C-alpha positions, 0 to 999 in steps of 0.5 A, a space after each residue: 083258395 076260393 073256399 077259404 075266401 068264401 068262409 072268410 067273407 062270411 065271417 067278416 059279413 056275419 060275425 064282424 058285421 062289416 059293410 059289403 064294401 069293406 068285406 070286398 076290400 079285405 077279401 081282395 087284399 087277402 086273395 092277392 096275398 094268397 096268390 103270391 104265396 100259392 102252394 103255402 097253407 096259411 100256417 106256413 106263412 111267416 112274418 118274414 114272408 109277409 114283410 117281403 110281400 109288403 115290401 114288394 107292394 110298397 115298391 110298386 107305389 102303394 100309398 101309406 094309407 093303402 099299406 095300412 088297409 092291406 095290413 089290417 086286412 091280413 091281420 083280420 084274416 090271420 086272426 080268423 085263421 087262429 079262431 078256426 084253429 088253423 094258425 097258432 099265432 098271427 104273423 102280422 103282429 110283429 109288423 108295424 103299420 105305417 105312420 099316417 099323418 092327419 088326413 084332412 078330406 077335401 071340403 067344399 064351401 057353402 057357395 061351392 055346394 050351391 054352385 054345383 047343385 044349381 048347375 043341374 038342369 032340372 027341365 028333365 026327369 034325369 035332372 030332377 033326379 040328379 038334383 035330388 041326389 045332390 040335395 040328399 047327399 049334402 043335406 043328410 050327409 049320406 055315404 054314396 051306398 046309403 044314398 043309392 040304397 035309400 028307400 021311399 018308405 024310409 022318407 017321412 016328409 011330414 015328420 021331417 026325417 029319413 031312416 038310413 041303413 048304414 054300415 053293418 046294417 045299423 039304422 039311424 035317423 037323420 033330419 030331412 031339410 026343406 030343400 032336400 025334401 022339396 027336391 025329392 018331392 019334385 023327382 017322385 012324379 017323374 021317377 021311372 017305372 021300376 024294372 022289377 018288384 024288388 026295386 019298387 021301394 028304391 028311391 033313385 032309379 036309372 032310366 031302365 028302372 034299376 037302382 043306380 050304381 055307385 059309379 053313376 053317382 060318382 060320375 054325376 058329382 064329377 060332371 056337375 062339379 065341372 059344369 059349376 067350374 069347381 076345380 077341386 078333386 071331389 067325390 060323393 063323399 066330399 058332400 058328406 065331409 062338407 055337410 059335417 064341416 059346415 055343421 061344426 062351423 055353425 056350432 053343432 055339437 060334436 056328438 050330434 054330428 057323430 050320430 048323424 054321420 053314423 060314426 062308431 067313435 067320436 074320434 072319427 068325427 073329430 077330424 072335422 074340427 081339424 078342418 074347421 081349424 085349418 080353415 080359419 088358420 088359412 084365413 088368418 095367414 092370408 090376411 095377416 099383415 106380416 104374411 
């Protein structure tokens, strides 16, 4: 099994160009399936077997969105098996994916973003770093992995932009706002000494001089939201959603927002127009004389 998963992982990473997080998720899903069918070769796993397996996962409380991701993982695995000549047809092809409703991510108002960022105590080196992280997450609309992997050499203060390496190692250029730039400038003089030469160019380091983990940034966001009295369930990605929504509310062109977020399809970016619509609809209903 380990050999199969390693080969599948290399296929996803090299040939499909998937991000490390997506590769890990797909391999985790496939491992679970292979463990459930221990003793079966991939070509021996049929549609009816998978339907029973998926039914069991659904019964255990798997959400529709997780069901769709699981089916996508298994479909990719069996397509790879077909390419390798180990399987003749994909047993997932006759399984319908669950119908998903429109997903509207949680979004912060401009005032809530200000409250969270302002709640950081910048009298310490850690506070200056945390302030810079939040300013960059929101000001540039970065994914958490893009933020933790940001390089000092990719920040161009004079020109006012930052180079970001996103999913599939695709690079994009994002304007660097004045507030984010100032926060990074204030952090750099107190940035810890890198623990190894390989960390010298990484912007955000922990106290030990090592790159921050995704979990550290998640905890930072939750702690500062609590300090600011924000009751919403948020994550670092909430700042990215808020960044995109506020741009569109301000009249930014959808194609420009797509480029800044690094979305391959404009359909992915269009979700933020739905959020904008839901915002003004809620406001109208709230103040409507016949509510």
